[in-house]
C-alpha positions as CSV (number, residue, x, y, z in Angstrom):
1,M,4.8,-38.1,0.9
2,A,1.9,-39.4,-1.1
3,K,-1.4,-39.9,0.7
4,K,-2.2,-43.5,1.5
5,T,-5.1,-45.1,-0.4
6,W,-7.9,-46.8,1.5
7,V,-6.6,-50.2,0.6
8,E,-3.2,-49.3,2.0
9,K,-4.8,-48.0,5.2
10,L,-6.7,-51.3,5.5
11,H,-3.4,-53.3,5.2
12,D,-1.5,-51.1,7.7
13,S,-1.6,-53.1,10.9
14,K,0.2,-50.5,13.0
15,D,1.5,-53.3,15.3
16,L,-2.1,-54.4,16.0
17,P,-4.0,-56.3,17.4
18,K,-3.1,-55.8,21.0
19,V,-4.9,-56.4,24.3
20,V,-4.6,-53.5,26.8
21,E,-5.4,-53.2,30.5
22,L,-8.0,-50.5,31.1
23,A,-7.5,-47.8,33.7
24,P,-10.0,-48.1,36.6
25,N,-12.2,-45.3,35.4
26,A,-12.3,-46.7,31.9
27,A,-12.9,-50.2,33.2
28,E,-15.9,-48.9,35.1
29,H,-17.2,-47.0,32.1
30,W,-16.8,-49.9,29.6
31,G,-17.6,-52.8,32.0
32,G,-14.4,-54.7,31.7
33,H,-10.7,-54.8,32.6
34,T,-9.2,-55.6,29.2
35,M,-9.8,-54.3,25.7
36,T,-8.6,-55.5,22.4
37,V,-7.5,-53.0,19.8
38,P,-7.9,-54.9,16.5
39,A,-6.0,-54.7,13.3
40,P,-7.9,-53.2,10.4
41,L,-8.0,-56.5,8.5
42,E,-9.6,-58.3,11.5
43,V,-12.6,-55.9,11.3
44,D,-12.6,-56.3,7.5
45,T,-12.6,-60.1,7.8
46,I,-15.6,-60.1,10.1
47,M,-17.4,-57.8,7.7
48,R,-16.6,-60.1,4.8
49,E,-18.2,-63.0,6.7
50,V,-21.7,-61.5,6.8
51,P,-23.8,-63.3,4.2
52,E,-26.4,-61.8,2.0
53,G,-29.7,-61.1,3.8
54,K,-27.9,-60.8,7.2
55,L,-26.5,-57.8,9.1
56,I,-23.9,-57.0,11.7
57,T,-23.5,-53.9,13.9
58,I,-20.3,-52.5,15.4
59,A,-21.4,-53.9,18.7
60,E,-21.3,-57.5,17.3
61,I,-17.9,-56.8,15.6
62,R,-16.6,-55.6,19.0
63,Q,-17.9,-58.8,20.7
64,K,-16.3,-61.0,18.1
65,I,-12.9,-59.2,18.4
66,A,-13.1,-59.5,22.2
67,K,-14.0,-63.2,22.1
68,K,-11.2,-63.9,19.6
69,H,-8.5,-62.3,21.8
70,G,-9.9,-63.3,25.2
71,S,-10.5,-59.8,26.4
72,D,-13.6,-58.2,28.0
73,I,-14.4,-55.7,25.2
74,G,-13.4,-54.8,21.7
75,C,-12.3,-51.2,21.2
76,P,-15.3,-49.1,20.2
77,L,-13.3,-46.4,18.5
78,T,-11.0,-48.5,16.4
79,C,-13.7,-51.0,15.4
80,G,-15.8,-48.0,14.1
81,I,-12.8,-46.4,12.3
82,F,-11.7,-49.7,10.8
83,S,-15.2,-50.5,9.5
84,W,-15.1,-47.1,7.8
85,I,-11.7,-47.8,6.2
86,S,-13.0,-51.2,5.1
87,A,-16.0,-49.7,3.4
88,N,-14.0,-47.1,1.6
89,A,-11.3,-49.7,0.6
90,A,-14.0,-51.9,-0.9
91,E,-15.4,-49.0,-3.0
92,E,-11.8,-48.2,-4.1
93,E,-11.5,-51.9,-5.2
94,R,-14.9,-51.7,-6.9
95,E,-13.7,-48.7,-9.0
96,I,-10.5,-50.6,-10.0
97,L,-12.4,-53.7,-11.0
98,E,-15.0,-51.7,-13.0
99,S,-12.2,-49.8,-14.8
100,Q,-10.9,-53.2,-15.9
101,G,-14.3,-54.1,-17.3
102,K,-15.0,-56.6,-14.4
103,D,-18.0,-56.9,-12.1
104,G,-17.2,-54.4,-9.3
105,S,-19.1,-56.2,-6.7
106,E,-17.3,-59.5,-7.0
107,G,-15.0,-60.2,-4.1
108,I,-15.2,-56.8,-2.3
109,T,-16.2,-56.6,1.3
110,P,-20.0,-56.2,1.7
111,W,-19.6,-53.2,3.9
112,W,-23.3,-52.1,3.4
113,R,-24.3,-55.0,5.7
114,T,-22.5,-53.3,8.6
115,L,-24.6,-51.0,10.7
116,K,-23.9,-48.7,13.6
117,T,-25.0,-49.9,17.0
118,G,-28.7,-49.6,17.1
119,G,-29.2,-50.6,13.5
120,F,-28.5,-47.2,12.0
121,L,-26.7,-46.6,8.6
122,S,-23.3,-45.0,9.1
123,E,-23.0,-41.4,8.0
124,K,-19.3,-42.1,7.3
125,F,-19.8,-44.9,4.8
126,P,-19.6,-44.2,1.0
127,G,-22.6,-42.4,-0.5
128,Y,-24.5,-42.0,2.7
129,P,-27.4,-42.7,2.9
130,D,-28.6,-43.5,-0.6
131,F,-25.9,-45.9,-1.7
132,Q,-26.0,-48.1,1.4
133,R,-29.8,-48.0,1.5
134,K,-30.0,-49.1,-2.2
135,L,-27.6,-52.0,-1.6
136,L,-29.5,-53.1,1.6
137,E,-32.9,-52.8,-0.1
138,S,-31.6,-54.9,-3.0
139,E,-31.0,-57.7,-0.5
140,G,-34.5,-57.4,1.0
141,H,-33.9,-55.1,3.9
142,K,-36.4,-52.3,4.7
143,I,-34.7,-49.0,5.5
144,V,-36.8,-46.3,7.3
145,R,-36.0,-42.7,8.2
146,K,-35.9,-42.0,11.9
147,G,-35.5,-38.3,12.4
148,K,-32.3,-37.3,10.5
149,K,-31.0,-40.9,10.5
150,Y,-31.7,-44.1,8.6
151,L,-32.5,-47.4,10.3
152,A,-32.6,-50.9,9.0
153,Q,-36.1,-51.9,10.2
154,D,-36.2,-55.2,12.2
155,Y,-32.4,-55.4,11.9
156,G,-32.2,-57.3,15.2
157,Q,-33.9,-60.3,13.5
158,R,-31.3,-60.4,10.8
159,L,-28.1,-60.1,12.9
160,V,-25.4,-62.7,12.5
161,K,-24.8,-64.8,15.6
162,V,-21.8,-63.9,17.7
């Protein structure tokens, strides 16, 4: 069986989204009784809506997912995984477009505008950290090194509204 491409993974809904009841210990940990496990394309759609000059974190994506489905929280694990899939699918699409002599940035998900909770660049995104840093800096964001990680300075002032 051939390995799925990133684009195929993005379009594989796996019977998602679904809202699940949390066990009492999980409810206490996460601060809610229901959690939405989104479909990959839902996370991608939210990432696509972030305009140039703005940013979003996984925490805001989770809030949007929960609000959309009327649950208490959005799943932290799948929102993170699906943002990673979206970023890699976008770069896969960029390569295809560029191989056809087209502008590789037209129409792809602007994944570089998505940060980890706390404003950090994601180590799992393509070309970490240089590629995401370059794309963010080209849109006017200042990226600083904080220990071994990279942070979008003043990211909180540029977050999209949830």
